[in-house]
C-alpha positions as CSV (number, residue, x, y, z in Angstrom):
1,M,0.1,0.0,0.0
2,T,1.2,3.3,-0.9
3,N,2.2,6.0,2.0
4,H,0.8,9.3,0.5
5,S,2.7,11.0,3.4
6,N,5.9,10.4,1.6
7,Y,4.9,12.9,-1.2
8,L,4.5,15.6,0.7
9,R,7.6,18.0,-0.4
10,P,6.2,21.7,0.2
11,E,8.5,24.4,-1.7
12,H,8.3,28.0,-2.3
13,V,5.7,28.9,-5.1
14,E,6.2,32.6,-6.8
15,G,3.2,34.7,-6.0
16,H,2.0,32.6,-2.8
17,P,3.3,32.3,0.9
18,K,6.1,30.2,1.6
19,P,4.6,26.6,2.9
20,V,5.8,25.4,6.3
21,E,9.0,23.3,6.5
22,E,6.9,20.3,7.5
23,P,3.4,19.1,6.7
24,P,0.6,18.6,9.1
25,S,0.4,15.5,11.4
26,G,-1.6,12.4,10.1
27,G,-0.3,12.5,6.5
28,V,-2.5,12.3,3.4
29,P,-5.1,9.5,3.7
30,E,-3.8,6.3,2.3
31,R,-5.7,4.7,-0.8
32,R,-8.6,2.9,1.1
33,R,-8.9,-1.0,1.8
34,G,-11.5,-1.1,4.0
35,S,-10.0,0.8,6.9
36,N,-12.3,2.7,9.3
37,H,-9.5,5.3,9.9
38,Q,-10.7,8.8,9.8
39,V,-9.0,12.2,9.5
40,Q,-10.0,14.7,12.3
41,T,-10.3,18.2,11.3
42,C,-12.9,20.8,11.8
43,L,-14.8,19.4,8.9
44,P,-17.9,17.6,10.0
45,A,-17.0,14.0,11.5
46,L,-17.9,11.7,8.4
47,D,-17.6,7.5,9.0
48,P,-16.8,5.7,5.4
49,G,-20.7,5.0,5.0
50,S,-21.5,8.7,5.3
51,Q,-23.7,10.4,2.7
52,L,-20.8,12.4,1.8
53,N,-18.7,9.3,0.6
54,K,-22.0,8.1,-1.0
55,Q,-22.1,11.0,-3.2
56,F,-18.6,11.2,-4.2
57,P,-17.9,7.6,-4.2
58,S,-14.3,5.8,-5.1
59,P,-12.7,2.5,-4.4
60,K,-9.5,4.3,-4.4
61,F,-10.1,6.9,-1.5
62,L,-12.8,8.3,1.2
63,F,-13.7,11.6,-0.2
64,S,-14.5,12.8,3.4
65,E,-11.0,12.0,4.3
66,V,-9.2,13.5,1.6
67,T,-10.8,16.5,1.8
68,A,-10.6,16.8,5.3
69,Y,-6.7,16.4,4.7
70,L,-6.6,19.1,2.2
71,Q,-8.6,21.4,4.3
72,K,-5.5,20.4,7.1
73,F,-2.9,20.9,4.7
74,G,-4.4,24.2,3.5
75,R,-4.7,25.8,6.6
76,H,-1.5,24.7,7.6
77,T,0.0,26.3,4.5
78,Y,-2.2,29.4,4.1
79,G,-3.5,30.2,7.4
80,Q,-7.0,29.5,9.0
81,H,-8.8,31.4,6.6
82,F,-8.3,28.9,4.4
83,T,-11.5,26.8,3.7
84,I,-13.1,24.4,1.2
85,I,-16.7,25.4,0.7
86,E,-19.2,22.9,-0.3
87,E,-19.7,24.3,-3.9
88,D,-16.0,23.3,-4.3
89,Y,-16.8,19.7,-3.9
90,E,-17.6,18.2,-7.1
91,T,-14.4,19.7,-8.7
92,I,-12.3,18.5,-6.0
93,Y,-13.6,15.2,-6.2
94,K,-12.8,15.2,-10.2
95,L,-9.2,16.1,-9.5
96,F,-8.9,13.3,-6.7
97,V,-10.3,10.6,-9.1
98,Y,-7.9,12.0,-11.4
99,L,-5.0,12.1,-8.6
100,Y,-5.6,8.8,-7.3
101,Q,-5.9,7.3,-10.9
102,D,-9.9,5.8,-10.1
103,E,-10.3,4.2,-13.4
104,Q,-14.0,3.3,-12.7
105,Q,-14.8,6.7,-11.7
106,A,-12.9,8.3,-14.5
107,E,-15.1,6.5,-17.2
108,K,-17.9,7.7,-15.4
109,L,-17.1,11.2,-15.1
110,N,-15.5,11.2,-19.0
111,I,-11.9,12.1,-17.4
112,K,-9.0,10.5,-19.3
113,L,-6.4,9.6,-17.0
114,H,-3.5,9.4,-19.8
115,K,-4.3,13.7,-20.3
116,G,-3.1,16.7,-18.2
117,I,-5.9,19.3,-16.5
118,L,-7.3,22.8,-17.6
119,L,-8.9,24.0,-14.4
120,T,-11.0,27.0,-15.2
121,G,-13.0,29.3,-13.0
122,P,-13.5,33.1,-12.1
123,V,-11.0,35.1,-10.8
124,G,-10.3,34.4,-7.2
125,C,-12.2,31.1,-6.7
126,G,-9.0,29.1,-5.8
127,K,-7.8,27.3,-8.8
128,T,-4.1,28.5,-8.3
129,T,-4.0,27.5,-4.4
130,L,-5.7,24.2,-5.0
131,M,-3.3,23.1,-7.8
132,N,-0.4,24.4,-5.7
133,L,-1.4,22.1,-2.6
134,L,-2.2,19.4,-4.4
135,K,1.1,18.9,-6.7
136,H,2.6,18.0,-3.1
137,I,0.2,14.9,-2.7
138,H,1.3,13.8,-6.3
139,P,3.4,10.7,-6.5
140,P,7.3,12.1,-6.8
141,H,7.4,10.6,-10.4
142,K,4.4,12.4,-11.1
143,Q,5.0,15.7,-9.4
144,F,4.7,19.2,-11.4
145,V,6.1,22.5,-11.2
146,M,4.0,25.3,-10.9
147,V,5.4,28.3,-13.2
148,P,3.0,31.8,-13.9
149,T,2.6,32.4,-17.7
150,R,3.8,36.1,-16.9
151,K,6.7,34.6,-15.7
152,I,7.1,33.1,-19.0
153,A,6.5,36.0,-20.9
154,Y,9.3,38.1,-19.2
155,E,11.6,34.9,-19.5
156,F,10.8,35.2,-23.4
157,S,11.5,39.1,-23.6
158,E,15.2,38.4,-22.0
159,Y,16.2,35.0,-23.4
160,G,14.0,34.6,-26.7
161,I,13.9,31.3,-28.0
162,K,15.7,29.2,-25.4
163,T,12.5,30.1,-23.3
164,I,10.3,28.0,-25.8
165,H,13.0,25.1,-25.5
166,K,13.1,25.3,-21.8
167,Y,9.4,24.1,-21.6
168,T,9.2,21.8,-24.7
169,T,12.2,20.0,-26.2
170,Q,14.4,20.6,-23.1
171,S,11.4,19.6,-20.4
172,F,12.8,16.5,-19.2
173,R,14.6,15.4,-16.2
174,T,16.4,12.7,-15.2
175,Q,15.2,9.8,-12.6
176,G,18.1,7.1,-12.0
177,A,19.0,5.9,-15.4
178,N,15.7,7.1,-16.8
179,V,15.1,10.3,-18.8
180,L,11.3,11.5,-18.0
181,P,9.4,14.3,-18.9
182,K,8.9,17.4,-16.8
183,D,5.3,18.1,-16.3
184,Y,4.4,22.0,-15.9
185,C,1.4,23.5,-14.5
186,F,1.1,26.8,-16.7
187,D,-0.9,29.5,-13.9
188,D,-3.2,32.0,-15.0
189,L,-3.1,31.3,-18.8
190,G,-4.2,34.5,-20.5
191,V,-2.8,37.1,-18.3
192,E,0.4,37.0,-19.7
193,T,1.7,39.7,-22.1
194,S,3.1,39.6,-25.3
195,L,6.7,40.8,-24.8
196,P,9.1,41.4,-27.7
197,H,12.6,40.0,-27.8
198,F,14.8,42.4,-29.5
199,G,12.0,43.6,-31.7
200,A,10.5,40.3,-32.5
201,S,7.0,39.6,-30.8
202,L,5.5,36.1,-30.3
203,N,2.6,34.5,-28.8
204,V,4.6,32.5,-26.5
205,M,2.4,30.1,-24.4
206,A,0.6,29.2,-27.8
207,E,4.3,28.1,-29.3
208,I,4.6,26.2,-26.0
209,L,1.3,24.7,-25.9
210,L,1.8,23.3,-29.6
211,G,5.4,22.0,-28.4
212,R,4.1,20.2,-25.6
213,Y,1.3,18.7,-27.4
214,D,3.6,17.0,-30.1
215,L,5.8,15.8,-26.8
216,F,2.5,14.7,-25.4
217,V,1.9,12.4,-28.5
218,S,5.5,11.1,-28.6
219,H,6.7,11.3,-24.9
220,Q,3.1,11.4,-22.7
221,M,4.5,14.5,-21.5
222,L,1.6,16.3,-19.4
223,T,0.7,19.5,-19.0
224,Y,-1.7,21.4,-16.3
225,I,-3.0,24.9,-16.6
226,T,-5.3,27.8,-14.4
227,T,-7.3,30.0,-16.4
228,N,-10.1,32.5,-16.2
229,L,-10.7,32.2,-19.8
230,S,-13.5,30.6,-21.3
231,V,-13.2,28.0,-24.1
232,I,-14.0,30.6,-26.7
233,E,-11.6,33.1,-25.2
234,I,-8.9,30.7,-24.8
235,E,-9.5,30.0,-29.0
236,E,-9.7,34.1,-29.5
237,F,-6.5,34.3,-27.7
238,Y,-4.6,31.4,-28.9
239,G,-6.4,30.4,-32.1
240,N,-8.2,27.3,-33.4
241,R,-5.2,25.2,-33.7
242,V,-4.1,25.7,-29.9
243,R,-7.6,25.2,-28.9
244,S,-7.8,22.0,-30.9
245,R,-4.5,20.5,-29.1
246,M,-5.4,21.3,-26.2
247,R,-8.7,19.6,-26.4
248,E,-6.9,16.3,-27.3
249,M,-4.4,16.4,-24.6
250,L,-6.3,18.2,-21.7
251,N,-9.2,17.6,-19.4
252,V,-11.4,20.6,-18.7
253,L,-12.6,21.0,-15.1
254,A,-14.4,24.3,-14.1
255,F,-15.4,25.5,-11.1
256,K,-18.8,27.0,-11.0
257,A,-19.2,30.5,-12.6
258,D,-21.2,31.7,-9.9
259,I,-18.5,31.3,-7.1
260,G,-17.3,34.4,-5.9
261,D,-14.0,35.8,-5.1
262,K,-12.6,33.9,-1.8
263,R,-9.5,36.3,-1.6
264,R,-11.7,39.2,-0.6
């Protein structure tokens, strides 16, 4: 049985408070096989037969436990104001189905486990915060690096085409004797500015996404994205070709459009 507490490796993420050095006690709930263990947090106490676990079922995890741990870890990282609200349960459930590679529920939810994730939602709904927390729960061989798209735009203005290669053809890492694709989460797609490099302007993120699509096909390179843009706006910003490639390599998960800004 896999011990997910070993997956927690907090690190500084640009634009967000630095997580504390150690994760909260208790560890991430393991993939469940009939255990009656419960995580105690400020969320309502829920046993394995609770209505919440019936509403969000999985043979790989108990939703009440993983959600309780996520909130506990979130408060340990960002402060006591961090709260998972009921309106987010459906989106979080789908993310955990993907994270735990639950083939049974993924098929029902039309989630393709070999693809990456495009997480959309209104400004301030918690996309970046959630992905920043979930990356620490990923197994080491599937962990991704969070990079704001604005940072990539500034990189291009300074280094030019090398920036494109950094996130495409040079996006590999070594693990022992193996060379594996390096997975990235591009944060806030659509807020980046097209900055020129020696007078040459380029839609940097469009080129990176097209390059990573080719590597998704050839090397199973995964990409994760957060954005405030709708599908139509993505096509307007990056063109039909990029939108088509994104559809092939990403699962689209969305927060409800009427969720308010949680940062207020």
